[in-house]
C-alpha positions in Angstrom: 32.0 -36.1 -3.5 28.8 -35.2 -1.6 25.6 -36.9 -2.7 23.3 -33.9 -3.5 19.8 -34.8 -4.4 17.6 -32.9 -6.9 14.3 -31.4 -5.9 12.0 -34.2 -7.1 9.4 -34.9 -4.4 10.0 -38.6 -4.4 13.7 -38.1 -3.6 15.5 -37.4 -0.3 17.5 -34.6 1.1 21.2 -33.9 0.7 23.5 -36.6 1.9 27.3 -36.5 2.4 28.7 -39.9 3.5 32.2 -38.4 4.1 33.8 -40.8 1.6 37.2 -39.2 2.1 37.4 -40.5 5.7 34.9 -43.4 5.7 33.7 -46.0 3.3 30.4 -47.7 2.7 30.8 -51.4 1.9 30.0 -52.2 -1.7 27.8 -55.1 -0.6 25.9 -53.2 2.0 22.1 -53.0 1.3 21.3 -49.6 -0.1 19.6 -47.1 2.2 16.7 -46.4 -0.2 15.2 -49.8 0.7 14.8 -51.1 -2.9 16.7 -54.3 -2.0 19.8 -53.8 -4.1 23.4 -53.4 -2.8 24.9 -49.9 -2.3 27.3 -50.2 -5.2 24.7 -51.3 -7.8 22.0 -48.9 -6.7 22.1 -45.2 -5.5 25.9 -45.1 -5.3 25.9 -45.3 -9.1 23.8 -42.1 -9.5 24.7 -40.1 -6.4 21.0 -40.0 -5.5 19.3 -41.7 -2.6 15.6 -42.1 -3.2 13.2 -41.3 -0.4 11.0 -44.2 0.6 7.4 -43.6 0.0 5.1 -43.0 3.0 3.6 -46.0 4.9 0.3 -46.8 3.2 -2.6 -47.5 5.6 -5.6 -49.6 4.6 -8.5 -47.5 3.4 -11.6 -47.0 5.5 -14.4 -49.6 4.8 -17.1 -47.9 2.7 -19.9 -50.1 4.0 -19.2 -49.6 7.7 -21.2 -46.9 9.6 -20.6 -47.4 13.3 -19.0 -45.4 16.1 -17.4 -47.1 19.1 -17.4 -44.5 21.9 -14.2 -46.0 23.3 -12.2 -45.5 20.1 -10.5 -42.2 19.5 -10.8 -42.7 15.8 -14.5 -43.0 15.9 -15.1 -39.8 13.9 -14.4 -42.0 10.8 -17.6 -43.9 11.4 -15.9 -47.2 10.6 -15.4 -48.7 14.1 -15.5 -52.4 15.1 -17.8 -53.3 18.0 -14.9 -54.5 20.2 -12.0 -52.5 21.6 -8.4 -53.8 21.4 -5.7 -53.7 24.1 -3.7 -51.1 22.1 -0.4 -49.8 23.6 0.3 -46.1 23.4 3.8 -47.1 22.4 3.3 -50.4 20.7 4.7 -53.6 22.2 6.8 -54.2 19.0 8.4 -50.8 19.3 9.0 -51.3 23.1 10.8 -54.6 22.4 12.8 -53.2 19.6 13.9 -50.1 21.5 14.7 -51.7 24.9 15.7 -55.2 23.9 13.2 -56.6 26.5 11.1 -59.6 25.5 8.5 -60.0 28.3 9.2 -57.6 31.2 10.1 -54.0 31.3 11.0 -51.4 34.0 8.8 -48.3 33.8 8.8 -44.9 35.5 6.8 -41.7 35.4 3.2 -43.1 35.5 0.9 -41.4 38.0 -0.4 -44.7 39.4 3.1 -46.0 40.3 3.7 -46.5 44.0 7.5 -46.6 43.6 10.0 -44.7 41.4 10.5 -47.7 39.1 8.2 -50.6 38.5 8.7 -53.8 36.6 5.6 -55.0 34.6 5.0 -57.4 31.6 5.0 -55.5 28.3 1.6 -56.9 27.4 0.1 -55.4 30.5 0.8 -51.9 29.3 -2.1 -52.0 26.8 -5.1 -49.6 27.1 -8.5 -49.8 25.4 -8.3 -46.7 23.3 -8.9 -48.1 19.8 -11.3 -50.5 18.3 -9.9 -53.6 16.7 -10.4 -52.3 13.2 -8.6 -49.0 13.7 -5.9 -50.7 15.7 -5.2 -53.0 12.6 -5.5 -50.0 10.3 -2.8 -48.0 12.1 -0.5 -51.0 12.8 1.7 -50.5 9.7 3.1 -47.3 11.3 4.1 -49.3 14.4 5.6 -52.0 12.2 7.6 -49.4 10.2 9.1 -47.8 13.4 9.8 -51.1 15.1 11.7 -52.3 11.9 13.6 -49.0 11.7 14.7 -49.2 15.3 15.7 -52.9 15.0 17.8 -52.1 12.0 19.4 -49.1 13.6 20.2 -51.0 16.8 21.9 -53.7 14.7 24.0 -51.0 12.8 25.0 -49.3 16.1 26.0 -52.7 17.5 28.1 -53.4 14.4 29.9 -50.0 14.8 30.5 -50.6 18.5 31.9 -54.1 17.8 34.1 -52.9 14.9 34.8 -49.3 16.0 38.5 -49.9 16.5 39.1 -50.8 12.9 41.7 -48.5 11.3 39.9 -48.1 7.9 36.5 -47.3 9.5 33.1 -48.4 8.2 29.7 -46.8 7.5 26.4 -48.7 8.2 23.7 -46.8 6.4 20.0 -46.8 7.0 17.1 -44.7 5.6 13.6 -43.7 6.8 10.8 -41.5 5.7 10.8 -38.6 8.2 7.1 -37.9 7.8 6.2 -41.4 8.9 8.2 -40.8 12.1 6.0 -37.7 12.7 2.8 -39.6 12.0 3.8 -42.4 14.4 4.7 -39.9 17.1 1.3 -38.3 16.7 -0.3 -41.7 17.1 1.7 -42.2 20.3 0.5 -38.9 21.6 -3.2 -39.7 20.9 -2.7 -43.0 22.8 -1.1 -41.3 25.7 -3.6 -38.5 26.3 -6.6 -40.9 25.7 -5.0 -43.6 27.9 -4.5 -41.2 30.8 -8.2 -40.4 31.1 -10.8 -42.6 29.5 -13.2 -39.6 29.6 -11.1 -37.9 27.1 -12.0 -40.4 24.4 -15.8 -40.1 25.1 -16.0 -36.4 25.7 -13.0 -34.8 23.8 -11.2 -37.1 21.3 -8.1 -35.9 19.5 -8.6 -33.0 17.1 -9.8 -34.0 13.6 -6.6 -32.3 12.2 -4.4 -34.7 14.1 -6.3 -37.7 12.8 -6.0 -36.4 9.2 -2.3 -35.9 9.7 -1.9 -39.5 10.9 -3.9 -40.8 8.0 -2.0 -38.5 5.6 -5.3 -37.0 4.4 -4.0 -33.4 4.5 -0.9 -31.3 4.9 0.7 -30.6 8.3 0.6 -26.9 9.3 3.8 -24.9 8.8 6.2 -25.3 11.7 4.5 -28.5 13.0 6.5 -31.7 13.1 9.7 -33.2 14.3 12.4 -31.3 16.2 15.6 -32.9 17.4 17.3 -31.8 20.6 21.0 -31.3 19.9 22.4 -30.8 23.3 21.7 -34.1 25.2 21.9 -37.8 24.5 20.3 -40.6 26.5 20.5 -44.4 26.8 20.3 -46.1 23.4 18.2 -49.0 24.7 15.3 -47.1 26.3 12.1 -45.3 25.3 10.2 -42.5 27.0 7.3 -40.4 25.9 5.5 -37.5 27.6 2.8 -35.1 26.3 3.5 -31.4 26.4 0.8 -29.0 27.7 0.3 -25.3 27.2 -2.2 -24.7 30.0 -4.9 -27.3 29.5 -4.1 -27.7 25.8 -1.8 -30.4 24.4 0.9 -28.8 22.2 3.3 -31.6 21.5 5.2 -34.7 22.6 8.6 -35.3 24.1 10.2 -38.7 23.2 13.5 -40.3 24.1 14.5 -43.0 21.6 17.8 -44.5 20.3 19.8 -42.2 22.7 18.2 -39.0 21.3 15.5 -36.6 22.4 12.8 -35.9 19.9 10.1 -33.2 20.1 6.8 -33.3 18.1 5.5 -29.8 17.9 1.7 -29.3 17.3 1.4 -25.5 17.7 2.0 -22.4 15.6 3.6 -20.7 18.6 6.9 -22.2 19.6 6.7 -20.3 22.9 4.2 -22.9 24.1 6.7 -25.8 23.7 9.6 -23.7 25.0 7.6 -23.1 28.1 6.8 -26.8 28.3 10.4 -27.7 28.4 11.8 -27.8 24.8 15.2 -26.2 24.7 16.1 -23.7 22.0 19.0 -25.8 20.8 16.8 -27.9 18.5 16.9 -28.9 14.8 13.7 -28.9 12.7 13.3 -32.0 10.5 17.0 -33.2 10.7 18.3 -35.0 7.6 20.8 -37.4 9.3 21.6 -39.0 12.6 25.1 -40.6 13.2 26.3 -42.8 15.9 30.1 -42.6 15.9 32.6 -45.0 17.5 36.2 -44.0 16.7 36.2 -43.8 12.9 33.2 -46.0 12.3 29.7 -44.7 11.9 26.1 -45.9 11.9 23.9 -43.5 10.0 20.2 -43.0 9.7 19.0 -40.7 7.0 15.6 -39.0 7.0 13.8 -38.3 3.8 11.4 -35.3 3.6 9.1 -34.2 0.9 11.1 -31.0 0.1 14.8 -30.8 -0.3 16.1 -29.2 2.9 19.3 -28.0 4.4 18.6 -29.5 7.8 21.2 -30.5 10.3 23.1 -33.7 11.0 23.4 -34.9 14.6 26.2 -37.0 16.0 26.1 -39.4 19.0 29.4 -40.8 20.3 29.3 -44.5 21.5 31.9 -46.5 23.3 33.7 -49.4 21.5 33.1 -52.9 22.7 35.5 -54.2 25.3 37.2 -57.5 25.0 
């Protein structure tokens, strides 16, 4: 039977694990993240609870200092020194690509060749003070952990994809935390491209409130998933979207999928910037299939939704 979740705001969106064709191992950790096994947790009630949002440390009340090189300086709680912050954090790069020290990059305006190999630690840019870097780091840790867990599940499905009975490897993430992290990445990219942006025109205050979860996102803003293409599972790519001189979103390739973060009320802006019309707003499930086995990542949202499920086909391991 399908797992249909009630409208309680701390619960997730509808989930159907296709139990007629596939099975979730009884001893598999439950996707809600409470630490219990699937059979003793949400499987007993048919309700998968949405993980609560990543909690960021509060702003220090006794601090009243602005660092002109920090894009979060409007909070008046900066540290005197800047950190070597990555637009896409080093932990996420390592989790997404499998690289440890060196990575091949492309698309940077300063590159002299189409591809370039650099140390991951060299990709840092002084765009946040040390205090704000530490304050936002839980978002990076959450995404890195989600990617690592998903890559392990995909690897298990690929290795065991030929099994006749099939198997489901289930994971779960708070969708709004993915949106907050992508917005943090966008702030890092646009400020890292031009250091004058930080000093003269830092990210809009609304963006920063959305990252810190100090206010609601405008209607229509947020995560869209491209449903027509798939990319390499072990790569990461991020590019700001522009409507004229105004930033209207972010395009990101991650885990073999293309995500779009929309930050405009007019979708024509992002369509003109390259987003296809075959997209799904705030999807509720991603599945990586190999024969009859499946790795699944569920997204929990604040409101029960009838969003789409997207499938990626992966090849079984060869012996």
